[in-house]
N, C-alpha and C positions, 0 to 999 in steps of 0.2 A: 585442166590438160586435156586435150581432144585426142582420142582413139580412133584409129581407122577401122577397128573392128571393136564392138560392143563387148566389153569383158565379160559380162555375165552371159552372153549367148556363146562366146568363144569357150569359156569355162564349162559350160553345159555340153556342147559338142566334144571338147576335149575328154571329159569325163565318160561320155557315152563311147568314145572310141575306145578308151582304156578298159571299160568294161567289155564291150564287143571283142577286143583282142584277148582278154584273158578267158572270156566264154569260148572264143573259137579255139584256142590252144588247148584248153580243158577238154573240149569236145573232141578234138582229133585224137588226143591221147586215149580217151575213153573209148573213142570210135575203133581204133586199132584192136583194143582188147574185145570190143563187140564183134568186129569181123571175126576173130579168132573163135569165139564162142558160137557165132553163127555157122561157121563152117563145121566145127565139130557137132553142132545139133543137127545140121542136114546129113553129115556123115552117118550119125547114129540113127537118125529116121530112116534113111535109105537101107542100112544093112540090118535092120530089125525091123520087125513087124508089130508095133504096139497099136493098140486100139486108137482108132481116129487119127491115122497115119497120115492121111490126105489133109486133112483139115490142120494139123500140126504143121505139115510142111507149107499149106498156104498161107498160114497166119505167120509163120516164121519168116517167109519169103517176103511177105507185105511189110512186115515191121521193119526187115533189113532194107528194103526200098525206101520206106518213108524215111528211116535214119540216113540213109544216103544222101536222098533229096535235102534233108536239115542240114547235113554236113557241108553241102556244096552252097546252100543259101547262107550259111554262117561265113563261109569264106568270101562269098559275093558281098554280104553286107559290110565285112571287114574293109573290102576295097571300096566300097560306096563311102563309107564314113571316112576313109582317108581323103577322098575327093571333096566331101563336104567340108573338111578341115581347110583344105587348101583352097576351095572356092570362096569360104568365109574369109581368110586372110587376105587373098587377092581382090575380094570384092567382086567376085563374078557374078553374072547375071543368071548362071545356071545353077545358082544355089536352090531356088526353090524347086526347081526340078528334081535336084538330088535328094533333097529332104522328102520330098513326095515318094521317090523311089525306095528310100530307106524306110519310109512307113509302110510302104505295100511288102517289103522284104519282111518287116517285123510281123505284119498280119499274116503272111504265108507261114512264117515259123511257127506261129501260134497255132495255125489250123492244122499244121503237120503234127505238132505235139498232141494236140486233141484227138486227131485221127489214129494216131499211134497208141495212145492211152485207151481208146475205143476198142481196138483190135487186141491189145493186151487183157482189157476187161473179157473180152469174149471169150480168150483161152482159159482165164481163171474162172468164169462162171459156167462155162459149157461142161456138163457132166459127160464123162467117159465112161463107156460100158465096162464093167469088170470081167475080166476073163478068169475061168477057173485055173487053177494051177496045172491040170491034166494036160 
């Protein structure tokens, strides 16, 4: 039996699409919770004067920015993988370009996660000066 689409390749991209959709949906739910905690942390840092306030404001803002870009890249990757499956079924010549674009998005997401982890580690490793209770 001859197939217009290689079943193994279609199965790979279909499973990848399901994975990206579940990842994107989970990420969007968790991102909404993260947004609420970010707003609370900025409110707390601006209304109190903890040690290292500027550093904490900077790192919280940087982590939020990286998280926002990651969320956008997840949504874009979901759109690209839909187009990959469509191009695969239709036999489009645009398939290789879309696969390279998807690979670039995956690399970018990996870099963002690494950068965000680095900033988080900076917060956890940096010693904050202790203030006396007076």
